[in-house]
N, C-alpha and C positions, 0 to 999 in steps of 0.2 A: 336331566342335566343338573349337576351339583357344582357349585362354586365354593371353593375353600378360601378362607381369609385368615391371615395372621392377626394377632391381637396387638402386641406391644409395638408402638411406633408405626402401626398401620391403622388399626381401628382407634387405639388410644394414644393420645399425644401427651408427652411428659415435659416438653421444653419449658413451658411456663412454670410448672410446679417445681422442676429442678432448679430453675433460675431463682425462684422465690425462696426456696429453702436454703440454697447456697448463699444468697445475699444475707438472709436472716442469721446464718451461722458464721458470717464474717469471712467466708472463703473467697468471694469475688466482689469486685466493685460493681456498683449499679449500672455502669455503662458497658458491662460485658454483654456481648450478643447472646440472645436467648437460643443458643444452639448447643445441643448436648455435647457434641464433640469438642467445642471450644471450652465449655465449662469443665468437662472431664479433664482436658489437658492442663487447664489452669490449676484445678484442685490437686491433681496428681503431682504437678511440678512443685507447688508451694507447700503442700501438706502431706503428701504421700498417698499410697494406694489404700491404706486403711480408711482414711476419711472419705475417699471416693466410694469405697464399698459401703460405708455407713449411709452415704447419700443415696446409693442404689436401694438399700433397704427401705429408706424413707419414701422414695417416690413410688416404689412398687408394692410397698406394704403399709407402714404405719401412716403415711400421708397420701394414700391412694386416692382419697376423696378430692384431692386438689388437682388430679389429672383431668384431662378434657377429651372429648371426642375429636378425632382428626377432622379438620374442616371438610365439609362435603360428604363425609362418610355416611351420616344418617340419611341424607337424601338418596344416596346410592343404595343403601340397604333397604330403605322403604320402596325404592323402585324395583328391587328384586322381589320383595314381598308382593307388590301390586301385580307383577307379571307372573307370579307363582313360580319363580325360579328358586329352587332350594339352595340355601347356603348354610355352611357350618364354619365355626371358628376352630382353627387348628394351631395351637401355640406351643412353642418350646418354652416351658416354664416349670421349674422344679417347685415342689410344695414349700420347701424352706430354702433360705439363702444358702449358697454354696460356700459362704465365708462367715467367719465369726461364730458366735454362739446364739444368735438370734433365732427364736422360734416363731417368728411372724409367719403366718400361713399366707404365702403370696397368692396361691390359687384362690383361697377364700376371699382375699381382698379384691381380686379381679372379678370374681363372680358377683360380689356385692356391688362393685362399680357398675357392672352390666345391669344388675337388677335395678339400681337407682336410676339408670338411664333408659329404662323401659324396654330392655331387650327381651324380657321374658313375659311381659304383659300382652294380653290379646289386643289391647288398644295400641300397643307398640309394635315390636317386631315379631312377637309370638314364638320366640325360640323356647326350647326346653333344655334341661341340663344335658340331655343326650346330644345336643347340637354343639357342645363345647368340649373340645379335647385338649387336655394339658399333657404334654409329653416331656419326659425327663432329659432326652437328648435330641440332637438334630436328626440323627439316624432314625429314631423312633417317629419323629415328626414326618419325615419323608416316607417311612413305611406306612403311616396312617393315611397320608395323601394318596399313596398307591392303593391301599386296601379299600378306601372309600371311592376310588376311581373318579377323583375330581376332574371335571372337564376343564376347569380353569382354576389357577391359584394366584392369589395376590399377596405379595410380601414386600417388605422394605429392605430385606437383606439379600444382596446380590450373591453372597457366598452360598446361600441355599440352592440357587439354581446352577451353581458350578459343581455341585456334588454329582459324581457319576451315577449314583443310584436314583437321582430324581427322575420320576416317571416321564418317559419321552412323550407319552400320549396326552399329558396334561399341558394345556396352554399356560404360559407364564407371563404375568404382569409384575414388573418391578416398580414399586412406588418410590420414585427418586427424582430429585431436581438436579442431580449431578450431571454435569455437561459431558457430552462426547462419550457416553457409555455405549459400547457396542458389544453386546453379549449374544452369541448365537442362539436364536430361538426365543429370545426374551424381548418382550415389548416394554419399553421404559416410558413411564408416564409420570408427570410431576405432581398430580393432585387428583382428587376424586371427581372433579368436574370432567376432566379429560378421560378418566377411567369410565365414568358414566356414558360419555359420548361413544367411547369405543365399544362398550358392552351392549348398549341399548340401540345404537344407531349404526354400528359397524356391520 
């Protein structure tokens, strides 16, 4: 049994790093909620899409070290390892930003973050580079999920599960606190504590 897991905003959380960088650059007041959507809308409205794109480069690249693990995800992944349930990371992430002239290697930044957080050490999760897949498009991500025959996939992006090519045989968990979501065939859970309960006790 193989479980596939998305990376950005599923394993890695950017809310606090985005908030901190946006405050430091004078884009938002300190009382702004630490919610990506809220910050994005404020920055775009007041300063335009270019500045928002620069913030994206910062959180996913040059300031990746300020990101955090999603609450509860480490315990969940350790639980998989302890139960000898194989898992792999499958991420829609280009090597370089799709905008501007920045040559920040976003994939290398993500790998370094995972290394720093013991994903590859034997005393940690014991993953190898072959357990991490970066795909340039959503279609490629879906094709990889299908090729690997994931029993279950966990993602924060509901649009992924709405794609007609998403493999029907793969169980789907959406990490979301959005209320009243009803997507056929998708289990919506708000955090990794509940995902753990579902996977390990369900």
